N, C-alpha and C positions, 0 to 999 in steps of 0.2 A: 486564595482557595476558600470555599464557603465552608465553615464550619458545620460539622454534624453530618457531612457526607462520607459514607463509607466507600472507600478503595476495594476493588476488587483483586486479589492477587493472582487468580485464574479464571480464564474465561473458555465456556463451554460453546463450541460452535460444531453442531451436529455431532458426529462421532468423536470429534477431536477437542481435546482440552488443552488450551494454549497457557502454559505455566514457565516459570522462571528457570527450571532445571532442563528445559528440552527447547533448542531452537525452532523458530517458526519461520520457514521459508516460503514467501510467496513470489512466483515467478509467472511472467506472461506479458503479451504485448501492451504497449501504452494505450493502444486503442483496437478496438476489433474492427477489421476490414471485412473479413468474408468467414464462410463456416470452415473452409480448408485452412485457412490462417489460424483461427483460434483453436481448432481441434488438434491440428498436429504439433502446435506449440504446447497445449495443454498435456498431449502425451509425453512430449519429450521432457519438460520440466518435472513432471510426475515421476518418470522413469529415474530422473537424476537425483530426486529426494525431496522436491517441493512439498509443501504440506498445503498449500492453496492455490489457485489460479486467479491471476489479476487479468483485467481486462476492460478498457474504458468504453462506455456505450454514449454517454453524454459528456462531451469535451468542451471546457471552457478554454478558448485559443486567444491569443494576443491581437490576431488578425481575424476579422470576421469572415474572410473567403477561405480560410484555412479548414482543412478536414476536421469535422467536428463529432464524427461517430455515426452509428447506426440507429442510436435511440433504442427503443423496445425491442426492435429485431437484435440488436446486439445483446442486450440483457438475455434474451432468450438463448441464442447461440452460447453464451458464456454459461449459462446454468446447464445446457447440454453439454458442455465442455466438463463442467463440474461433476455430472453424472456419469459422463464417459470415464473419468479418472477415480471417481467417489472421493473427490476433495471438496472443500468448501471454497466459494468464490468470493472474489474482492472487486467491487467496481464503485465508481464515484457516483454521488448525487449531488446535483448542483442547484437543484431548486425544489421547494416544497410540493409543487404540482407533481413531481416525478414519484414521489413516495407512493401513493396508492397504486400507481401503474406498476411499480415494481414490486409490490407486496402481491399484486395479482399474478405477476409472471412466477413469482416464488410459488405461490399455490398452484399454478399451472404444471410446474415442475415438482411435482409431489414434496412441496416445502423443503426443497433442497437448501442446504445452509448458505447463508450468504452475508458477508461482512459490508458493511457500508463504510465507503471512504468518503472524508471531508477533505477536500484539497486546500492548498495553502491560501488560496484566494478567498476561500469560503470560511477560513478558520474563526474569523469574528463576525461571521453572519448568523447573531443570534437567533432571530427567528427560525432559521433551517437548523441550528443545532438543537434548539427545543424542539423541533417536529421530528427530526430523526431520533432523537432521544427516547421519544414516546413509542417507538416501533417496537423497542425491546431487542431490536438486531444488535449484533456486536457492531462497534463504531471504531473504525481506523482514522484517528483524528491527525492530520498533517499539521506539523507547526508552521505556522505562517512565517514567510521568508524573513519578515521584518519584526516578528514578535519575540517578546522576552519571555522567559520561562514562566514568569508570574501570568502573563497574559494567556500563554497555552494552557496552563491550570485553569484560569477562569473560564476558558473555552469549554475544557472538558466538563466544568461543573454544569453548565447548561445542558449537556447531554446526559450526565449521570443523573440530574434530577427527575429526568423522565423515566429513568429505569434501565436505560441501555448501559452495558459495560463497554470501557473505553481502553483501547491500546493507543499509545501515542507515537506517531511517526516522526522522527527527526530527519529533515532532509535539506539541510543547509540553510544558511542565512546570506543575504545580499551584503557584501561589503565592496570595497574598492576592486577586489580582484573580478568580481563579475563584469566590471567595465573593460578591465586590461586583458581579459582573455584567459586568465589563470583559473579555469573552470568556470562552471556556470552559476554555482554558489558556492559558499566557503563551508567546508564540513564543520559543523560544531559539534565535536565528538564529546565534548565535556559535558554537554546537555544530558548525555545518555545515563551516567550515573546520578545527576542532579533529579532528573525526572524518576528514575527508578527509587531514589531516596523517598519520593513523594507517595510511592506505593503503585506505581505504573510500570506494566510492561512496555518495552521499548523497542520499537521496529525502525531499522537504520535503512534509508534509502540512497544508495551510492549513485544511482542512474540521474536522479534529478541534481544532485549535489555536483556530479563532475560534468555532466552534459556531453560526455565522450566515451565511447565504449573501452578505448584502451586504457582508462583510468578507473573503470568500474570495479575490476577484480581486485586491484589493490587497495581501493577506499573501502570494498565490502570487508575485506581482512581486517583492515584497521579498525572498523565498526565493531565486528565481532570480538576482535581482541580486546577492546575497550569494555566488552561486557555487554554489547546490544542482545536482546531477546530474540533476534531475528533480522530478515533482511527483506525487502520489496525490491524486485529486480525487473528490468524490463529486458523481454527475450523476443526475438523475431526471427522468422524463417528466412527472410532476405531484408535485412536492416536498411539495404542501400535503396529499396522499393518501398520502405515504409511510409505511410501517409502522414505519421505524427512521430516526431522525435526518433528518427532513424538512426541519427549520430550518436545516440547513447545505447541504443539497442544492442544486446549481445547476440551473437550467432549462437546456434546450438551447441557447435562445438566449445565456444568461448564459455558459455553457460556451464557445460559438462565439466571442462577444466577448472572453473571456478568452484563448483560443487564439490570436486575431488579434494581441493586445498583447502575449503572450509571444514571438510571432516578431519583433516590434520590438524587445523586449528583448535576444533572442538578436542581432540586427543590430548593436546598440549595443555589445554587449559582446565583440564580435570585435575 
């Protein structure tokens, strides 16, 4: 951790203040595929209590022929979904060249609040971290799937030096279980209190950790019971037809059931 950098205990995003005493739930599709898909999903997750809408427009994929998003058209659709629900939006930036384009789209949509996501693969891309930090936009920094806590904190410093506040997203780490089929990544729930001790709000990602929709709910509940400040969960109207990560996306009904149980967890933990 760099000496002298002040951590931010709460983050303002539009009309919403993200703080430690109120869960911050982010829901939406892994990747934006169409106007109907993102708008209907945004409406549903908002009705169920989500505090922000997620959706990828620029996707880093393992194989070059995999679906990689709609680009700026996707950003425009996501911002429209945010305006429809009156909620902030979350989307990943993968290159420095995308930053001015996305800033322009935000301005085109009446400066609707947007949280920049830095994905696991870019978690140590220091030029990108520096550039994103200079935007002043809130940043959701995903822990790299092979990164230590110290490396994650150092990555956050590259962002905060530029002036942007940071939420850290724990999304599981690569271990032997990743190759044996026991989940996509191993949930590192112990990182939640450790990162919070360093002064960060921590968002837990059960979708990427498990890689399968039937395990998302239980893993989400475990993360919140561990004290996570919120969740980022993938939701799709028809996961079986999703162009990206359909196996880990919740249906609308599954998301509604999970959110109802999360309310019970919140009551128990008070």
